Every structure is written in C-alpha cells, then in structure tokens.
VEXLO-549023 format. One record per residue: residue number from 1; y, z, x of N, C-alpha, C in turn. Coordinates in pm, 1 decimal. Atoms other than C-alpha are relative to their C-alpha. Layout:
# VEXLO-549023
NUM_Y_Z_X_Y_Z_X_Y_Z_X
...
***
This chain:
# VEXLO-549023
1_-148.1_38.4_89.1_10.4_-19.9_-8.7_103.6_25.6_117.0
2_-167.1_10.2_-83.2_358.9_-110.8_176.2_74.6_133.3_-57.6
3_-104.4_-173.5_7.0_579.9_205.3_220.0_125.4_-84.1_-127.1
4_-106.1_26.8_66.5_837.5_206.3_-48.1_149.4_-16.0_46.8
5_-117.0_8.1_4.0_1183.2_104.8_0.8_100.9_17.6_-72.8
6_-93.5_-51.3_45.3_1506.2_271.8_-74.4_161.3_-53.3_-18.8
7_-104.5_10.6_-36.2_1807.2_166.6_-124.7_132.5_97.3_-39.9
8_-63.1_-138.4_11.1_2066.6_448.4_-54.8_163.5_-35.2_-121.2
9_-88.3_16.7_73.0_2357.6_512.9_-250.3_146.0_26.6_44.1
10_-74.6_-52.6_-85.2_2575.7_657.4_2.7_27.4_-61.5_111.1
11_-14.7_97.0_-82.2_2768.5_461.6_237.1_-56.6_28.2_166.6
12_58.9_36.2_-145.9_2612.4_396.8_630.1_73.3_-21.2_77.3
13_-86.0_-7.1_-101.5_2781.0_466.6_903.8_-65.0_23.8_176.8
14_83.1_6.2_-135.2_2680.6_459.7_1309.0_55.0_183.8_42.2
15_1.5_-155.8_-58.7_2674.8_792.0_1546.7_-31.1_-56.0_172.6
16_19.1_16.2_-203.2_2763.8_796.6_1905.9_3.7_151.6_70.3
17_-40.4_-118.7_-74.3_2745.8_1051.8_2153.8_97.2_-42.9_166.1
18_-98.2_-43.9_-135.0_3043.2_1132.5_2415.8_-0.5_96.4_77.9
19_8.0_-135.1_-148.1_3058.6_1324.2_2755.6_99.2_22.5_22.7
20_-129.7_-34.4_-65.4_3315.2_1518.8_2853.8_-77.5_91.9_117.9
21_131.6_-3.7_-106.9_3142.7_1513.5_3204.9_113.7_92.4_154.8
22_-63.0_-51.2_-104.6_3304.5_1786.1_3468.7_-38.3_64.4_82.0
23_39.4_-68.3_-101.9_3292.0_1904.7_3801.0_143.6_11.3_57.6
24_-148.8_-46.9_-111.0_3543.8_2017.1_4107.1_-68.7_-130.5_124.3
25_66.5_98.2_-132.8_3575.1_1751.9_4371.6_184.9_46.7_72.9
26_-102.6_-29.8_-28.5_3854.9_1805.4_4605.8_79.9_149.0_-12.4
27_-91.4_-151.8_76.1_3974.5_2168.1_4467.6_50.8_-35.1_-74.7
28_-89.6_21.4_150.0_4086.3_2022.8_4146.2_-168.9_-22.4_-92.5
29_66.9_33.1_133.4_3883.0_2017.0_3803.1_15.0_-174.8_14.5
30_-9.7_88.8_-28.1_3821.8_1681.4_3785.2_-131.9_-86.8_-159.3
31_46.9_89.5_68.7_3652.1_1458.0_3461.4_-61.2_-142.9_68.1
32_4.8_91.7_-13.7_3508.9_1158.7_3432.4_2.1_-124.2_-65.3
33_-87.8_108.2_70.8_3650.4_831.6_3301.4_-82.8_-145.8_38.6
34_64.9_139.4_-51.8_3496.6_476.3_3227.4_157.7_-84.6_-49.0
35_-47.9_136.3_41.7_3715.7_154.4_3186.6_-57.8_-104.0_-88.3
36_70.9_119.9_134.9_3611.2_-22.8_2836.6_50.7_-147.3_75.4
37_39.3_128.2_-36.9_3479.8_-375.4_2942.2_40.8_-22.5_-111.0
38_29.5_60.9_167.9_3486.1_-456.8_2549.4_136.7_45.9_-82.0
39_-66.0_-18.1_143.7_3670.4_-446.2_2222.9_-78.2_87.7_-48.0
40_-151.9_-2.6_-0.2_3844.8_-236.6_2106.1_87.7_121.2_131.1
41_-95.3_-102.2_-91.7_4089.5_-68.9_2368.3_-86.7_-51.6_167.6
42_49.2_96.9_-87.1_3940.4_-351.1_2638.7_83.1_40.5_110.3
43_-118.0_7.8_-100.3_4067.9_-243.7_2956.8_73.5_170.0_31.3
44_-66.0_-167.0_-10.6_4165.4_127.1_2857.0_-86.9_100.1_48.7
45_122.1_-78.5_-3.9_4026.3_436.6_2939.7_-57.9_83.9_-77.0
46_77.9_-63.5_110.5_3775.7_632.8_2770.8_-105.2_122.8_66.6
47_109.0_-115.0_14.1_3488.0_948.5_2759.2_-113.4_-116.7_32.2
48_139.7_73.9_7.3_3151.1_802.7_2881.5_-48.7_37.1_-131.0
49_75.0_28.3_92.4_2922.9_718.7_2587.0_-40.0_-122.4_-50.9
50_12.3_117.4_18.0_2756.4_533.1_2368.4_-58.4_-20.3_-160.5
51_80.3_15.3_71.8_2583.0_447.0_2040.4_-174.1_21.5_-57.1
52_114.9_-82.9_14.6_2292.1_679.4_1941.4_-103.3_-162.4_-54.8
53_107.9_119.4_63.6_1974.5_394.1_1880.2_-87.0_68.7_-89.7
54_64.8_-50.9_140.4_1795.7_409.7_1566.8_-110.2_62.0_-36.9
55_128.3_-153.9_-11.3_1493.7_587.0_1688.1_26.1_90.1_108.9
56_-49.0_-64.1_-104.1_1663.2_786.8_1921.8_81.2_138.9_-19.6
57_-60.3_-99.8_34.7_1755.3_1158.5_1898.6_146.5_-20.9_110.2
58_-96.3_38.0_-58.9_2094.0_1216.3_1993.1_36.2_88.8_102.4
59_-36.6_-72.7_-147.8_2067.6_1463.4_2291.5_-68.0_-42.0_64.9
60_111.6_90.2_-40.4_1800.8_1208.9_2398.0_127.8_-111.1_114.6
61_-103.0_73.4_28.9_2112.2_970.5_2359.2_106.8_53.6_136.5
62_-128.9_-41.7_-95.9_2372.7_1190.2_2548.5_-37.9_26.2_160.7
63_44.1_-57.7_-102.4_2137.0_1262.2_2826.8_-22.4_-162.9_102.9
64_30.9_139.3_-58.8_2032.4_856.5_2873.7_171.7_-38.3_49.4
65_-124.4_80.4_-7.3_2436.6_766.2_2864.2_64.7_90.9_111.6
66_-51.9_-97.8_-132.1_2488.6_1045.1_3131.5_-59.4_-119.2_110.7
67_31.7_65.5_-106.4_2250.7_881.4_3369.9_36.8_-140.4_41.9
68_-7.4_153.4_-60.8_2357.9_525.0_3314.8_163.4_1.5_-2.5
69_-79.3_42.9_-83.5_2714.8_610.6_3378.0_56.1_69.3_80.0
70_6.6_-49.3_-82.7_2683.4_880.8_3596.9_-65.6_50.1_133.0
71_103.9_4.1_-84.0_2384.8_856.2_3817.8_-51.9_138.2_-42.9
72_29.6_-130.3_-6.5_2299.1_1216.5_3671.3_-96.1_38.2_-67.8
73_119.2_-40.5_123.2_1986.6_1339.9_3534.1_2.1_124.2_-6.1
74_9.0_-125.4_55.6_1904.5_1636.2_3317.9_-6.8_116.2_115.6
75_-5.4_-114.7_-96.2_1802.6_1871.4_3622.0_135.8_10.3_110.8
76_-109.1_-33.0_-74.6_2152.6_1798.5_3751.8_101.3_26.3_-77.5
77_-131.2_-72.2_20.7_2370.9_1940.8_3550.5_-16.6_85.2_-166.8
78_15.2_-72.4_100.6_2444.0_2169.3_3207.9_52.3_-73.4_-104.3
79_-50.4_51.5_100.1_2463.1_2026.1_2887.4_22.6_65.3_-109.6
80_2.6_-49.4_174.9_2599.6_2180.9_2568.5_88.8_-99.4_-62.6
81_-56.1_24.3_80.8_2702.8_2063.8_2250.0_135.7_13.0_-46.6
82_-113.1_-62.0_29.4_3059.6_2080.1_2202.6_3.4_-38.7_-151.5
83_-83.8_12.1_162.7_3157.2_1938.1_1816.2_-28.4_-144.8_-33.6
84_-13.5_154.0_40.7_3106.2_1645.6_1573.1_150.1_-56.5_-24.8
85_-142.3_68.3_34.7_3420.2_1410.6_1530.2_-46.2_-105.7_-83.4
86_13.7_99.8_120.4_3465.3_1222.9_1202.8_56.5_-50.3_-97.9
87_-107.9_56.8_51.1_3771.8_1121.3_1119.2_-26.3_-153.2_-45.1
88_36.9_118.1_48.5_3743.0_824.9_900.1_41.8_-120.9_44.6
89_-63.5_102.1_-64.4_4009.9_612.9_1074.8_-64.9_-26.1_178.4
90_40.2_-53.2_-84.3_3858.3_723.7_1430.6_-12.4_-94.4_93.9
91_94.9_57.4_-85.9_3712.2_431.6_1546.0_17.1_-175.7_-102.1
92_-67.3_142.7_73.7_3881.7_54.8_1450.7_-142.7_-102.6_-67.8
93_113.1_85.3_35.0_3504.3_-117.5_1408.2_-70.9_58.1_-111.1
94_47.6_-41.4_150.8_3445.9_71.4_1102.0_-36.3_175.6_10.0
95_15.4_-170.7_-10.3_3322.2_443.9_1012.0_-108.0_53.2_102.5
96_74.8_-33.3_-129.5_3186.0_599.2_1351.8_2.7_160.6_-17.8
97_-29.8_-138.3_-41.8_3087.5_952.4_1380.7_-84.2_51.5_149.4
98_-35.1_-24.8_-129.0_3082.5_1108.0_1716.2_-64.2_150.9_49.6
99_7.3_-129.2_-42.1_2860.6_1417.4_1858.7_68.5_-18.1_155.7
100_-68.8_-13.4_-122.5_3075.1_1522.6_2187.2_-98.9_125.8_56.1
101_101.2_-109.1_-102.1_2897.4_1724.6_2470.7_72.1_1.6_145.4
102_-42.1_-22.9_-113.5_3023.1_1909.4_2730.4_-92.4_5.6_114.1
103_105.5_5.2_-103.0_2848.8_1843.9_3055.7_117.3_38.4_140.5
104_-27.3_-77.0_-133.8_2888.5_2069.5_3382.7_-59.1_-42.7_107.6
105_59.9_41.1_-99.0_2812.5_1949.9_3715.8_45.2_7.9_190.4
106_-70.8_-63.2_-103.9_2841.5_2045.4_4069.4_-64.7_-145.6_109.9
107_-5.8_119.9_-34.7_2886.6_1773.6_4353.6_-66.1_-117.8_-63.2
108_24.9_145.0_71.2_2857.7_1481.6_4163.1_0.4_-117.8_52.4
109_-26.5_113.6_-20.4_2824.2_1159.7_4286.0_78.5_-106.2_-22.4
110_-93.1_88.9_41.0_3047.6_854.0_4302.6_-106.6_-72.6_-103.8
111_77.5_-17.8_127.2_2990.9_716.0_3954.5_40.4_-169.0_32.6
112_57.0_170.5_-22.1_2859.2_330.6_3868.3_9.7_-5.9_-133.5
113_-51.8_33.4_127.4_3019.1_183.6_3562.0_-164.8_-58.0_-17.9
114_97.4_58.9_111.5_2723.2_130.8_3293.1_67.0_-153.0_-52.2
115_41.8_146.9_60.1_2653.1_-250.0_3096.5_102.6_-7.5_-61.0
116_-115.9_-1.2_100.6_2966.4_-186.2_2882.1_129.9_55.5_45.8
117_-110.2_-35.8_-102.9_3199.1_-64.0_3142.3_70.1_-72.2_116.8
118_-63.7_44.4_-149.9_3442.4_-211.0_3389.6_10.0_38.6_100.1
119_2.8_-110.5_-148.3_3482.0_103.8_3642.5_-40.0_69.9_-131.1
120_16.5_-141.6_62.3_3401.2_420.6_3594.7_69.0_99.9_98.0
121_-75.6_-75.5_-119.3_3608.8_700.2_3828.4_-2.8_148.9_-75.9
122_-45.3_-99.9_48.3_3654.2_1068.9_3831.8_178.7_48.5_27.8
123_-97.3_-61.3_-19.2_3990.8_1191.5_3760.7_42.6_152.6_16.0
124_-30.9_-154.6_25.3_4187.2_1522.6_3767.4_13.4_42.7_-98.9
125_-21.0_-27.1_114.5_4162.0_1641.5_3467.6_210.9_65.2_-25.1
126_-132.9_-20.0_45.5_4555.7_1777.3_3518.6_68.9_-105.8_9.4
127_-46.4_118.1_-17.7_4643.9_1445.4_3567.6_-3.0_-63.4_-141.6
128_56.3_111.9_132.6_4483.9_1275.7_3249.2_62.1_99.0_-80.2
129_-43.0_-89.9_98.1_4633.9_1569.9_3042.5_109.2_50.0_-23.2
130_-129.0_-59.6_-28.1_4933.7_1671.1_3214.8_118.3_-64.5_-24.3
131_-93.6_77.0_61.0_5296.2_1555.8_3183.7_6.3_-142.2_-13.3
132_-10.6_114.5_33.5_5245.0_1218.9_3222.6_-169.6_-82.3_-38.3
133_121.0_2.7_57.8_4923.1_1179.1_3043.1_-80.1_-155.3_11.5
134_44.5_54.3_-11.8_4664.9_936.8_3086.8_-28.4_-88.8_-193.1
135_53.2_7.0_149.6_4590.4_742.5_2739.9_-117.6_-59.8_-20.8
136_112.3_48.8_-10.6_4288.1_727.5_2640.7_-62.5_-37.6_-161.4
137_-8.4_67.6_129.1_4100.8_544.1_2356.6_-70.6_100.4_-107.3
138_17.5_-86.7_78.5_4023.9_663.3_2056.6_5.9_112.6_-31.0
139_-79.4_-83.9_18.1_4060.0_1002.7_1952.3_-104.5_114.0_149.7
140_59.7_-14.3_-145.8_3913.2_1066.4_2341.4_108.2_123.4_35.9
141_-54.7_-136.2_-91.8_4191.1_1324.8_2431.3_-21.1_119.7_-57.9
142_34.1_-128.9_70.3_4128.0_1560.1_2159.3_-108.9_80.6_80.5
143_98.7_-10.5_-84.3_3785.7_1534.2_2287.6_-46.3_135.9_89.9
144_-4.8_-32.2_-155.0_3854.2_1580.5_2633.0_82.1_195.9_20.5
145_-65.8_-94.4_34.4_4107.2_1847.1_2552.6_-68.7_147.0_-43.8
146_60.0_-99.0_79.6_3855.9_2073.4_2340.5_-124.7_15.7_89.2
147_132.3_-0.4_-127.2_3577.8_2005.0_2647.9_58.1_108.0_63.2
148_-42.2_-114.9_-104.8_3822.7_2179.3_2880.4_-10.9_91.7_-30.5
149_-25.8_-143.0_75.1_3874.5_2471.1_2613.5_-90.0_74.2_36.1
150_108.9_-64.9_23.2_3514.2_2541.5_2567.9_-11.4_7.9_133.5
151_62.3_-4.2_-141.4_3452.3_2508.0_2985.1_52.4_146.9_45.2
152_-45.4_-99.1_-106.9_3710.9_2772.6_3066.7_-57.3_136.1_-91.5
153_71.6_-70.4_75.2_3601.9_2989.9_2749.2_-125.2_59.6_35.8
154_135.5_-5.6_-69.6_3222.3_2982.4_2883.4_-21.1_62.7_108.2
155_-13.8_-64.2_-136.8_3365.9_3088.5_3183.7_-5.3_149.6_3.7
156_-84.8_-134.2_-1.3_3474.6_3400.8_3060.7_-132.0_118.4_-51.4
157_124.2_-97.9_81.2_3119.7_3518.4_2853.1_-100.8_-50.2_40.9
158_121.9_26.2_-77.6_2874.0_3354.6_3071.9_8.6_-41.1_141.8
159_25.5_84.3_-154.0_2776.4_3238.7_3426.1_-42.3_-133.5_8.6
160_16.6_116.7_-39.1_2838.2_2896.3_3389.1_47.5_-63.7_88.0
161_-86.9_33.5_-113.3_3091.3_2892.3_3663.9_-117.2_-43.3_140.3
162_72.9_73.3_-111.6_2773.0_2856.4_3869.5_-46.4_-133.3_16.9
163_8.3_176.3_-31.5_2719.9_2527.8_3774.7_37.7_-111.8_33.5
164_-119.1_82.1_-79.8_2998.6_2423.5_3945.8_-36.0_-0.4_130.7
165_95.1_-62.4_-168.6_2831.1_2577.1_4297.8_-90.2_-103.5_37.9
166_132.2_32.9_-49.9_2573.4_2460.5_4527.6_-82.3_128.1_-34.7
167_118.6_-5.9_45.3_2209.9_2569.3_4474.3_61.7_189.4_58.2
168_-32.0_-126.8_-84.7_2345.5_2872.2_4704.1_163.2_20.9_41.8
169_-193.8_-46.4_-60.2_2733.8_3022.6_4768.8_30.4_131.2_-19.2
170_-14.4_-123.5_-30.3_2893.5_3291.8_4817.5_102.4_3.7_-80.7
171_-105.0_-32.9_109.2_3148.8_3510.5_4608.1_140.7_-41.0_11.0
172_-145.8_28.0_10.0_3457.8_3381.4_4737.5_-38.8_-171.9_-70.2
173_12.4_157.9_48.0_3315.7_2963.6_4655.8_-29.5_64.8_-181.5
174_32.4_-46.8_113.6_3207.0_3123.2_4318.2_160.0_31.9_-96.0
175_-163.4_-28.0_44.5_3587.9_3283.2_4268.4_123.1_-133.4_-4.7
176_-82.9_84.8_-30.6_3741.1_2974.0_4371.1_-19.9_-58.5_-126.0
177_2.8_55.4_102.6_3541.3_2791.7_4100.2_95.4_68.1_-122.9
178_-106.6_-55.6_127.8_3749.2_3055.2_3833.5_142.1_-23.3_7.2
179_-71.5_84.9_-45.7_4010.1_2948.2_3990.7_72.4_-108.7_-80.8
180_-25.3_155.6_-12.8_4013.6_2615.1_3993.0_22.1_-50.5_-197.2
181_50.3_0.3_128.4_3865.0_2598.5_3603.1_97.9_7.8_-58.5
182_-139.6_-39.8_121.5_4111.8_2813.1_3417.3_163.6_-16.8_88.2
183_-89.4_50.4_-42.0_4416.5_2704.0_3679.4_53.7_128.0_3.5
184_-61.8_-175.2_-72.6_4504.7_3068.7_3795.7_53.1_-94.0_173.0
185_-12.2_21.5_-158.7_4648.9_3040.8_4172.0_-52.8_84.8_58.8
186_102.0_-96.3_-90.7_4465.1_3331.5_4305.9_-25.7_136.9_-78.7
187_43.3_-114.0_48.2_4238.9_3575.5_4162.5_-1.6_125.0_101.6
188_-20.0_-146.4_-103.0_4285.8_3919.8_4374.6_-180.2_-38.8_64.2
189_139.8_-5.3_-78.6_3946.4_3889.9_4621.5_-121.4_111.1_-16.0
190_42.5_-178.9_30.8_3852.3_4258.6_4591.9_-39.6_61.0_-110.7
191_27.4_-69.6_127.7_3894.0_4316.6_4215.2_-132.6_-120.6_-53.8
192_102.5_7.8_22.6_3688.4_4015.9_4154.9_-145.4_2.7_40.4
193_168.1_-27.5_-40.5_3397.6_4092.7_4392.2_-39.6_133.9_-60.8
194_67.7_-97.2_82.8_3357.8_4415.9_4220.1_-47.3_-23.2_-131.9
195_8.4_-34.2_184.6_3393.9_4290.8_3879.7_-172.0_-71.8_-8.7
196_107.3_39.6_17.9_3108.1_4033.5_3902.2_-108.9_82.4_93.5
197_45.8_-116.0_-78.7_2881.4_4248.0_4144.8_-46.9_161.1_-93.0
198_13.4_-112.0_55.3_2930.6_4510.0_3877.9_-124.2_-67.8_-133.2
199_44.1_39.0_119.4_2799.8_4284.0_3596.7_-184.9_-68.1_21.0
200_164.8_11.9_-46.1_2376.0_4316.1_3592.7_-45.8_-184.9_-38.5
201_80.6_66.5_-27.4_2182.6_4031.8_3617.0_57.9_-135.4_67.6
202_-84.1_135.9_-4.7_2436.5_3754.0_3677.4_-58.9_-40.3_171.4
203_14.1_73.0_-133.3_2406.6_3730.6_4066.4_-122.7_57.6_69.5
204_102.0_-56.4_-37.3_2091.4_3768.8_4286.8_36.5_-55.1_177.1
205_-18.2_-22.5_-171.1_2120.9_3812.5_4710.5_-115.5_-116.7_5.6
206_80.5_37.9_-149.5_1926.1_3545.3_4925.4_-115.4_14.4_94.5
207_28.7_23.1_-101.7_1932.2_3687.2_5190.9_35.3_-47.6_104.0
208_-55.1_128.8_-116.9_2096.8_3405.8_5363.5_178.1_39.4_-7.7
209_-131.7_-6.4_-59.4_2435.1_3398.7_5536.4_53.3_-137.8_31.3
210_-101.6_101.4_-9.9_2705.6_3147.5_5513.9_137.4_-23.5_60.7
211_-122.9_-12.6_-92.4_2971.2_3053.8_5785.4_106.0_-53.5_-149.3
212_-92.6_18.6_92.2_3302.6_3048.6_5523.3_79.5_-19.2_104.3
213_-116.9_-2.3_-73.1_3634.0_2892.6_5672.3_118.7_122.1_127.0
214_-84.6_-134.7_-56.0_3803.1_3195.4_5718.2_-72.0_90.0_56.0
215_103.5_-116.7_-42.4_3608.2_3515.9_5874.9_-146.1_-17.7_18.7
216_100.7_-30.9_-16.9_3296.3_3632.7_5909.1_-124.0_-71.4_-105.1
217_69.8_71.6_147.1_2996.2_3451.9_5729.4_-52.1_100.0_-80.9
218_7.2_-36.2_125.7_2924.6_3560.6_5409.4_-139.6_31.5_-64.4
219_148.2_-7.2_71.8_2613.5_3678.6_5209.9_34.0_-125.2_-146.6
220_15.5_104.5_92.1_2505.1_3402.1_4966.0_-100.4_40.9_-100.1
221_19.6_-41.3_72.6_2384.1_3426.4_4646.3_-91.0_-109.2_-98.6
222_-8.8_85.3_163.8_2207.8_3260.6_4283.3_34.1_66.6_-87.5
223_-79.7_-30.4_117.5_2297.2_3289.6_3932.1_-107.8_-37.4_-115.3
224_74.3_33.9_119.9_2106.2_3304.1_3634.8_137.6_-59.5_-94.5
225_-133.6_64.7_65.5_2404.9_3052.9_3463.5_16.2_58.1_-159.3
226_2.3_-38.4_180.7_2303.6_3151.5_3083.2_30.9_151.3_-40.0
227_-33.0_-74.0_50.6_2356.9_3477.8_3132.6_131.7_87.4_-62.4
228_-94.0_-11.3_24.4_2584.0_3682.6_2935.5_69.4_117.0_89.2
229_-67.6_-81.1_-62.5_2871.8_3845.2_3087.0_40.5_114.6_-43.3
230_-52.7_-148.7_47.3_2905.3_4228.1_3019.9_100.2_109.0_138.4
231_-169.2_84.3_108.5_3222.1_4272.1_3048.7_42.1_-120.6_75.5
232_-78.1_152.2_11.7_3362.4_3927.4_3003.1_117.2_-9.3_166.2
233_-11.3_29.4_-103.3_3504.8_3809.6_3308.8_176.6_-62.6_-98.3
234_-73.2_84.6_90.3_3838.8_3764.0_3166.5_146.8_-53.8_74.6
235_-74.5_74.8_-66.9_4101.8_3508.3_3236.7_172.4_15.2_-25.3
236_-136.0_-70.9_70.6_4506.5_3543.2_3223.5_56.3_-103.1_-86.4
237_-32.9_82.3_108.3_4625.1_3386.5_2954.8_165.0_-4.2_-26.5
238_-151.2_47.2_-72.2_5034.6_3347.8_3066.9_9.0_-136.6_-76.8
***
C-alpha cells in the first residue's frame, strides 16, 4: 500500500543554520565572516551558515557548515544554540527561519571560503560592531551582537573561557581571555587568581610548567569547561 500524501494548510518555509564563530587572535576577540558569492547581498559580509537539507538534523547542519567554512571539526569547538530568528522579512528570497549557534574555539586556522562564498576571514569584533560598523547581510548584525553577549555572559557562570585557551594553560592566560572577551583593560592578577582557585572543580593542575613572557615559569592547568562557577566571575558592567 502506498504511503498517504498530505497537503498542509500551513505555509512552507526554509530553515538555515547561522554561526557566530568566535576566537581570540592577536589578543583580540574575532568573529568569522564570509563574503557572499551570490544573491542576495552578493559581495556583502555575513555570518557563515546555510540551508538545512531536507533529511538533515539542524545541529548536524551547523557542524557541516562549520567544517565547510572554517575547517573546524566538532572536537575543535564548543557549540551552543543561541536562539531562533524568524522575522517574516529577514530574507528577501522568501520566508526563512534561522537557528543561530555560538561557536567558541582556540587557535582557529585560516578559513577557506565554502562553495557559496567568495571569501572568508577573521575580523575583530570591535571593528565589526564598533564606531564604523561593518555592514552585514540579513539580520546578522543582531545575531552577532546577541552571540557576543551570550559568550560574555557564559564566562560569568561557566568555565567556557577555557574554550579559548590551549589544552594546557596558565592562570595568566585564562585571565587574559576574560579581559579580551569582556572588553576590560586589566583584571587584578592576584584577585583573579584567588577567585579561580577557590572555584571547586574548575581547574586541575597538570604538574607541568610553562614559561611566560615575564617572570618565572608558571603552573599549567586544564579545565572542566562546562562546570558551573560558584561564586560566578562577575564582569565590570560600567
């Protein structure tokens, strides 16, 4: 018996996965952007992403786009769903709903543009959203702003700052991540050290030492990235 075909009374729309991929390069928080190779917004800058295939899970689509656009595999990143954006006019091609994701990674490689992009590049976040902002396609400026705020907030309550660090890192390297992502000049080294060492289960000493730019070699640690921070690491909200 053949399968019954149903005609829906509801409108059909497309679904995309868009990625806010963040890393630290040259002591600056950077985001991966692509130059669009086709319409709409041909030649414009956008977040990496693409349409979800008919038989594809949305999270799988996010990982696929991440590998195509940034050369990053699931084990290279921390990926977290941000939110869904579904304004009726967000895409001039028709009704398109996007599920956006925040992606954190350390030591990201130079990107290679995917099949539907003319170029791909890492750009500092403060330049993209700063005083002379980069014009982004669709509603990607809002998605990027939301993604950065999510990353900054997650650093307060979880150990996700370690996602920006090498596998083994010093407390000074971890402190620098907080300063860069939060956009603060300098966190007091002694106070920061006391706070992170007081958080049970956050850092585990490796037994190794690492030579830093200044001073004596420092102990290195690994982190449980998803561990809740009690007390949280509060940022300066001035």
